[in-house]
N, C-alpha and C positions, 0 to 999 in steps of 0.2 A: 504494500500500500504506500502511495506517495505521501509526502509530508509537506505541510505548509509551514514555512519558517518566517516568523515575524520578528523584526528588530526595531528598536526605537526607545522612546522614553515613556513617560506616564500615559501618553496617548495610545500606546501600544500595550503596555503592561496589563496583566490581569488585575481586576479589582481585588483588593486584599484588605483584610481587617487589620493588618499590621501597618498600613499607611493611613494616616489620619484622614486625608481627604476622601479616600475611597471607603474608609470605615464609616464615615458619616453617611455616605451615599448608600452603602449596603444596609445600614440601619433604616434609612428612609424607605428603601425599596422593600425591605423585609425578606430579601433573599440575595444570593450572590449573582449579580448581573453578568451578562456575557459581554465580551469585547469583540472587535471586528475579526480578530483571528479565529475566535470560536465559530462565528457565523460563516466565515469563508471556508474553513476546514470542514464544517458540517455539510455545507452545500456541495462541496467538491468530493465529499466522502474520503477525506484525507486525515492523517494524523496531524497534530499541531505541536510545534515547538515554539513557544513564545519566549523570546529572549529580551523583551522590553523591560526596562528598569527605570523607575521614577527618577527624574532630575538628570537623566543622562545627557551628556554633551555629545557632539558628533564624533569626537576622538574615541570615546568609549563605545559608541555604537559601531564605528568602523572596526575597532579592535575586537569587539564581540563577534562580528561577522567573520573576521579573519580566523579567530580561534575555532569557529564552528564550520568553516568552509569545507574541511576534509570530510565532514559527516553529511554534506548535502549531496544528494543524488541528482542525476540529470532530469529525472521526471518530477522532481520536487518543485515547489513554488516558493519564491523568495519575495517578501514584501518588507521594504525598509522605510520606516517613518523617520525622516531626518529631523533633528531638533533645530532650535535657533542657532544660527552661526555666531551669535554673540556669546554663547556659552563656551567655556573652555574648562580645563582642569589643571590642578597642581597637586603636588604631594603634600599631605597635611602632616601634623606632628606625630601621628601614629603610623607614618610611612604608608599611607593609603591614598589612592586617588580621590581627590575632593572636587566635585563639579562646582564651578563658579557660575552663578546665575545673577543677572542684573537685579538690583534692588534687594539683595539679601546680605546681611551682615555675617561675615565668616571669621571674625577676629578670634572667637573662642576656639577655633580649630587650628589656629596657627600661632606660633610664638616667634616667627622669624620674618613676617611680612606685614606691612601696614594696610589698613583699609584703603588709604589713599592710593597705594600702589595697585591694589586690586581694581579700584575704580578707574585708574589711568589705563590699565590693561583692557578693561571693558570698553573704554572710550576708543582705544586704538582698534578694537575689533569691529568698529562700525565701518571700517574700510572695506570696500568691495573685494579686495584681494583675498579675504577670507572666504568669500563665496566662490572665487576661482579655485581655492584650495579644496572646497567641498566638491565642486564639479570634477576635479581631478580624481577624488575618491570614487565618485559615481562612474566616471569613465573607466577607471581601473576595474571596478566590480563588473561593469557591463562586459568588459573585454574577457575577463576570466570566466564569466558566466554566459558566454555567447550561446551555449547549447542548453541554457536553462531559462525558465520563465521568471522574469524579475520585474518588479514594479518599485519605483522610487516615488515617495510622496512626502509632503510636509504639512502640518497644521499651522505653521508659523508664517503665513502669507504676509502679514504686516511687516515683519522684519525684512523680508526680501524685497517687497515692492517699494519700501522707503529708500532702498539702496540703488545705486546705478548698476549693480551687478544683476545677472539673471541666472537663476538656478535651474539646472536641467532635471526637473522632476515635476510631478503632478501636484495639484492642490484641489481639494474637493470642498467647495463652500456649502453653506446652508445646512450644516449638520447640527442637530439639536444639542444643546449643552445642558449640563446639570442644573445650572441656575434657571434656565427656562422651564425645564420639566418640573422643578420643585417650586415654581412661582416665586423665586427669590429666597426661599427658606435656606437653601445652601448656596452661598456665594462662590460658585465654582464654574470655571469656564472649560473644564474637561468635557468631552463628549458624554452625553447620556447613553443609556443602553440603546435607545432608538437611534441616536446619532451613529453609534457603532454599527447598528444593523444597516442603516442607509449607506454608510461608507463601505461596508462589506458587499452590498449589492452592486455598487459601482466597481469595486475591485474584481468581483466575479465576472462582471460583463467584459471587463478588459481581458481577463484571463481566458475566458471561453471564446470570445469573439474578436479578440485583438482590437477592440473598440477604444479609440482615444477619447478621453473625457472632454467635455466642452470647456472646462476650466483648467488652466495649467499655468505655470510660470514660464516654462519653455518645454515644448514636447521633446521627449527623448526618442 
């Protein structure tokens, strides 16, 4: 049986009671909701390997793909949900990779770098050369996966459209978010279960019919 491999950040990761944002949503729903990987794999009658992890930067997403590449077969499906190019990572005081996300204070995790330095690095990352860097990752993955079905997408359209750079992947708009489903009870802009289901239907149509979506940053 073929496998659907999903890589990405919290927009890809399974809902989990160990993450506060998804724990609140699980409690509101009253059950464990599904994410797009579940819907895609069930529709295609495939196994699912969900490699998404909350707060992941694109370096971590790319590294995770590289670490799993040898296990991916030619008849498998690969879906990579790229994160904001503004995110990056540095090693924290516990010798672990720490994702750096705009508007988050990380001083408690570092004893060798100032918050000003982190903010300056985040400002530097607004340069479109970092989009070029991500496009190189995408081109490399497409090259080594030329005999595999692969889709690149991102939920971070605002980041990329504000830049002069153009990212070579798909964007799917109008997905319902948790804030909308809960009528503002949960202030959360992650996709709702219905949003994930709609995203999955778009992805399945691409996989089965090679259909290009109406909305994209740049078609691959």
